[in-house]
TINU-358880 format. One line per 3 residues: number of its first residue (from 0); their letters; for each residue x, y, z of C-alpha. Coordinates in nm, 2 decimals, m for minus. Layout:
REM residues N
NUM = A = X/Y/Z; ... $
END
This chain:
REM residues 329
0 = XXX = 0.00/m0.01/0.00; 0.12/0.35/m0.08; 0.19/0.57/0.22 $
3 = XXX = 0.19/0.95/0.23; 0.33/1.18/0.50; 0.08/1.47/0.58 $
6 = XXX = 0.20/1.74/0.81; m0.06/1.95/0.98; m0.30/1.66/0.96 $
9 = XXX = m0.53/1.79/1.24; m0.56/2.12/1.07; m0.83/2.23/0.83 $
12 = XXX = m0.69/2.12/0.49; m0.47/1.84/0.64; m0.78/1.68/0.79 $
15 = XXX = m0.97/1.69/0.46; m0.67/1.57/0.26; m0.59/1.29/0.51 $
18 = XXX = m0.95/1.17/0.50; m0.95/1.17/0.12; m0.62/0.98/0.08 $
21 = XXX = m0.75/0.72/0.33; m1.07/0.67/0.13; m0.86/0.63/m0.18 $
24 = XXX = m0.67/0.34/m0.01; m0.34/0.52/0.09; m0.18/0.47/0.43 $
27 = XXX = m0.14/0.81/0.60; 0.13/0.91/0.85; 0.00/1.23/1.01 $
30 = XXX = 0.21/1.48/1.20; 0.08/1.77/1.41; 0.19/1.96/1.71 $
33 = XXX = m0.17/2.05/1.79; m0.08/2.41/1.83; m0.32/2.62/2.04 $
36 = XXX = m0.34/2.91/1.77; m0.72/2.85/1.77; m0.96/2.64/1.98 $
39 = XXX = m0.81/2.30/2.00; m1.14/2.14/2.03; m1.17/2.15/1.66 $
42 = XXX = m0.83/1.99/1.61; m0.90/1.72/1.86; m1.23/1.64/1.69 $
45 = XXX = m1.07/1.62/1.35; m0.80/1.39/1.49; m1.05/1.16/1.66 $
48 = XXX = m1.22/1.11/1.33; m0.88/1.03/1.15; m0.77/0.80/1.43 $
51 = XXX = m1.09/0.60/1.39; m0.99/0.50/1.04; m0.77/0.21/0.94 $
54 = XXX = m0.42/0.28/0.79; m0.39/0.62/0.99; m0.08/0.66/1.20 $
57 = XXX = m0.04/0.99/1.42; 0.26/1.13/1.57; 0.24/1.45/1.79 $
60 = XXX = 0.55/1.64/1.66; 0.66/1.99/1.61; 0.84/2.03/1.28 $
63 = XXX = 1.06/2.28/1.43; 1.20/2.00/1.66; 1.46/1.83/1.44 $
66 = XXX = 1.54/1.54/1.66; 1.17/1.45/1.70; 1.11/1.48/1.33 $
69 = XXX = 1.40/1.27/1.25; 1.28/0.99/1.48; 0.95/0.98/1.26 $
72 = XXX = 1.15/0.95/0.94; 1.37/0.68/1.10; 1.07/0.46/1.20 $
75 = XXX = 0.81/0.53/0.94; 0.79/0.42/0.57; 0.61/0.65/0.34 $
78 = XXX = 0.66/0.80/m0.02; 0.54/1.15/m0.10; 0.53/1.42/0.15 $
81 = XXX = 0.24/1.68/0.16; 0.35/1.96/0.40; 0.06/2.16/0.52 $
84 = XXX = 0.17/2.24/0.87; 0.24/2.61/0.93; 0.17/2.90/1.15 $
87 = XXX = m0.12/3.05/0.96; m0.29/3.40/0.98; m0.19/3.74/0.82 $
90 = XXX = m0.29/3.95/1.12; m0.16/3.72/1.38; 0.19/3.75/1.22 $
93 = XXX = 0.20/4.11/1.33; 0.17/4.01/1.70; 0.39/3.69/1.72 $
96 = XXX = 0.65/3.70/1.44; 0.88/3.45/1.62; 0.61/3.18/1.57 $
99 = XXX = 0.62/3.23/1.20; 0.99/3.21/1.17; 1.00/2.90/1.39 $
102 = XXX = 0.73/2.70/1.22; 0.74/2.83/0.86; 1.12/2.88/0.81 $
105 = XXX = 1.29/2.65/1.06; 1.03/2.38/1.04; 1.03/2.39/0.66 $
108 = XXX = 1.40/2.36/0.63; 1.40/2.06/0.87; 1.15/1.88/0.66 $
111 = XXX = 1.34/1.95/0.34; 1.65/1.82/0.50; 1.48/1.49/0.60 $
114 = XXX = 1.32/1.47/0.25; 1.63/1.50/0.04; 1.83/1.27/0.26 $
117 = XXX = 1.55/1.01/0.23; 1.52/1.06/m0.14; 1.15/1.15/m0.11 $
120 = XXX = 0.99/1.11/m0.46; 0.78/1.42/m0.43; 0.76/1.70/m0.17 $
123 = XXX = 0.44/1.91/m0.20; 0.39/2.21/0.02; 0.14/2.48/0.09 $
126 = XXX = 0.24/2.82/m0.02; m0.03/3.10/m0.03; m0.20/3.36/m0.24 $
129 = XXX = m0.06/3.62/0.01; 0.28/3.61/m0.17; 0.13/3.83/m0.44 $
132 = XXX = 0.12/4.10/m0.19; 0.08/4.45/m0.33; 0.06/4.32/m0.69 $
135 = XXX = m0.20/4.53/m0.90; m0.23/4.30/m1.21; m0.52/4.04/m1.19 $
138 = XXX = m0.57/3.77/m1.21; m0.26/3.66/m1.02; m0.02/3.45/m1.23 $
141 = XXX = 0.26/3.22/m1.13; 0.48/3.41/m1.37; 0.42/3.74/m1.18 $
144 = XXX = 0.68/3.91/m0.96; 0.61/3.83/m0.60; 0.89/4.03/m0.43 $
147 = XXX = 0.66/4.26/m0.24; 0.48/4.08/0.04; 0.28/4.30/0.28 $
150 = XXX = 0.29/4.07/0.58; 0.54/3.86/0.76; 0.32/3.55/0.69 $
153 = XXX = 0.35/3.62/0.31; 0.71/3.67/0.34; 0.76/3.33/0.50 $
156 = XXX = 0.57/3.17/0.23; 0.77/3.34/m0.04; 1.07/3.22/0.15 $
159 = XXX = 0.94/2.87/0.13; 0.92/2.88/m0.25; 1.29/3.02/m0.26 $
162 = XXX = 1.42/2.76/m0.03; 1.24/2.47/m0.21; 1.40/2.57/m0.53 $
165 = XXX = 1.73/2.55/m0.36; 1.68/2.19/m0.26; 1.54/2.10/m0.60 $
168 = XXX = 1.85/2.26/m0.77; 2.12/2.12/m0.53; 1.98/1.78/m0.46 $
171 = XXX = 1.73/1.70/m0.74; 1.44/1.68/m0.48; 1.11/1.71/m0.67 $
174 = XXX = 0.91/1.99/m0.51; 0.58/2.15/m0.59; 0.45/2.47/m0.42 $
177 = XXX = 0.08/2.53/m0.40; m0.06/2.89/m0.37; m0.40/2.84/m0.20 $
180 = XXX = m0.66/3.10/m0.24; m0.89/3.17/0.07; m0.99/2.81/0.14 $
183 = XXX = m1.32/2.75/0.32; m1.56/2.47/0.39; m1.67/2.23/0.67 $
186 = XXX = m1.43/2.20/0.96; m1.27/2.53/0.87; m1.07/2.75/1.10 $
189 = XXX = m1.26/2.97/1.34; m1.03/3.27/1.27; m1.14/3.28/0.90 $
192 = XXX = m1.41/3.52/0.79; m1.67/3.26/0.70; m1.65/3.09/1.04 $
195 = XXX = m1.66/3.42/1.23; m1.94/3.57/1.02; m2.16/3.26/1.05 $
198 = XXX = m2.12/3.23/1.42; m2.19/3.60/1.48; m2.49/3.62/1.25 $
201 = XXX = m2.65/3.30/1.41; m2.58/3.46/1.76; m2.71/3.80/1.67 $
204 = XXX = m2.37/3.96/1.72; m2.21/4.23/1.50; m1.93/4.15/1.25 $
207 = XXX = m1.64/4.36/1.16; m1.63/4.41/0.78; m1.29/4.56/0.67 $
210 = XXX = m1.23/4.81/0.40; m1.60/4.87/0.41; m1.68/4.54/0.24 $
213 = XXX = m1.48/4.65/m0.07; m1.26/4.35/m0.08; m1.26/4.07/m0.33 $
216 = XXX = m1.17/3.72/m0.23; m1.12/3.42/m0.46; m1.30/3.17/m0.22 $
219 = XXX = m1.19/2.82/m0.29; m1.39/2.53/m0.15; m1.17/2.28/0.04 $
222 = XXX = m1.29/1.97/m0.16; m1.14/2.14/m0.48; m0.83/2.21/m0.30 $
225 = XXX = m0.79/1.84/m0.20; m0.89/1.72/m0.54; m0.61/1.94/m0.70 $
228 = XXX = m0.34/1.82/m0.43; m0.42/1.45/m0.49; m0.36/1.50/m0.87 $
231 = XXX = m0.05/1.69/m0.83; 0.10/1.46/m0.56; 0.09/1.17/m0.79 $
234 = XXX = 0.29/1.36/m1.07; 0.63/1.50/m0.94; 0.80/1.76/m1.16 $
237 = XXX = 1.09/1.68/m1.40; 1.36/1.93/m1.44; 1.48/2.08/m1.76 $
240 = XXX = 1.15/2.05/m1.95; 1.09/2.30/m2.24; 0.81/2.47/m2.05 $
243 = XXX = 1.00/2.51/m1.73; 1.19/2.83/m1.63; 1.44/2.64/m1.42 $
246 = XXX = 1.65/2.32/m1.47; 1.55/2.21/m1.13; 1.25/1.96/m1.07 $
249 = XXX = 1.05/2.26/m0.92; 0.72/2.41/m0.99; 0.44/2.63/m0.83 $
252 = XXX = 0.07/2.63/m0.90; m0.22/2.87/m0.80; m0.52/2.68/m0.67 $
255 = XXX = m0.81/2.92/m0.66; m1.17/2.93/m0.77; m1.09/3.19/m1.06 $
258 = XXX = m1.41/3.37/m0.96; m1.34/3.64/m0.69; m1.64/3.74/m0.47 $
261 = XXX = m1.69/4.06/m0.29; m1.70/4.01/0.09; m2.05/4.16/0.11 $
264 = XXX = m2.17/3.90/m0.13; m2.03/3.63/0.10; m2.22/3.78/0.39 $
267 = XXX = m2.54/3.79/0.18; m2.51/3.42/0.12; m2.45/3.34/0.47 $
270 = XXX = m2.76/3.55/0.56; m2.97/3.35/0.31; m2.85/3.01/0.46 $
273 = XXX = m2.88/3.10/0.82; m3.22/3.30/0.77; m3.09/3.61/0.96 $
276 = XXX = m2.96/3.95/0.87; m2.61/4.05/0.96; m2.53/4.34/1.19 $
279 = XXX = m2.22/4.49/1.02; m1.94/4.73/1.16; m1.78/4.89/0.86 $
282 = XXX = m1.41/4.91/0.94; m1.10/5.05/0.74; m0.84/4.81/0.59 $
285 = XXX = m0.62/4.63/0.83; m0.24/4.62/0.81; m0.13/4.32/0.61 $
288 = XXX = m0.45/4.28/0.42; m0.48/4.32/0.04; m0.80/4.45/m0.14 $
291 = XXX = m0.82/4.16/m0.41; m0.71/3.80/m0.46; m0.79/3.64/m0.79 $
294 = XXX = m0.63/3.33/m0.92; m0.51/3.26/m1.27; m0.54/2.87/m1.28 $
297 = XXX = m0.45/2.82/m1.65; m0.13/2.63/m1.55; m0.32/2.39/m1.33 $
300 = XXX = m0.58/2.33/m1.60; m0.31/2.28/m1.86; m0.09/2.03/m1.67 $
303 = XXX = m0.37/1.85/m1.49; m0.70/1.91/m1.67; m0.85/2.04/m1.35 $
306 = XXX = m1.01/2.37/m1.24; m1.18/2.43/m0.90; m1.55/2.48/m0.97 $
309 = XXX = m1.77/2.48/m0.65; m1.98/2.79/m0.64; m1.98/3.01/m0.32 $
312 = XXX = m2.36/2.94/m0.28; m2.29/2.56/m0.27; m1.98/2.58/m0.06 $
315 = XXX = m2.13/2.82/0.20; m2.45/2.60/0.21; m2.24/2.29/0.30 $
318 = XXX = m2.04/2.49/0.57; m2.36/2.61/0.74; m2.50/2.27/0.74 $
321 = XXX = m2.18/2.13/0.90; m2.17/2.42/1.15; m2.54/2.36/1.27 $
324 = XXX = m2.46/2.00/1.30; m2.13/2.02/1.47; m2.24/2.27/1.73 $
327 = XX = m2.59/2.12/1.77; m2.79/2.42/1.65 $
END
């Protein structure tokens, strides 16, 4: 049986990916440090579901702890690595920069060191749409310059892409970076807009709407993200191809819905699903935020014949259904 290492397995995307891989017949070795960044009740519940399944093996490990990470690599047998563990959140990076350096830089290098020494067949990792920073041209293309991040979180993700190329170039490690665009869906993070808005509207509490609602986000449903990861994971890059800008086995893809939605439209859809009107506090733009995210996914479609397609109406409906069920509403 093929085995896959998934870091951040108790996180939002990691949970959905691990579940999908197990359903497809893969063995999953899951790593997570169960960080208290947000309510660990969600992480515990996700992990409980995963541990109830056959062919799932969990290790509580902080990827910044090299000896602990090395011990996992020494005792476990797996092929591809899908690295999703990271300190997330744009605004939180303004408050706790050390956490981002520890997890997103030190932890990332630790994993790459283990991967190349082990001759891992494919190292897939989560980058972010935040790397596009202050870019004005839309939609965002993988060919665009991304030298101007506007948050430390974004800078760590850009650093991941640079460091990954070094390992691909020096050691021939096949690496693929995935720039996720505003992922949402059941079991989502409580610090994300959809979760916060849904909770507040149901409870009758006001919500803070930044930039007075004039923000466009390329909301991407989590099942679409997972479908793309599974396709990409199975096909490691080969260096030196005619379409590549580098001789190294290295590539980066946007994974987004390619249909940006104004935040006020997101609120309208939640209102429709919940059956209550939102109380909105219109706020200015927050430091580190950007007004628009919009993914060009032509490269993903060309190489894998796949484009995310779940509408915001369908995705939000599924989230609200999960939210009501999970919290017994």
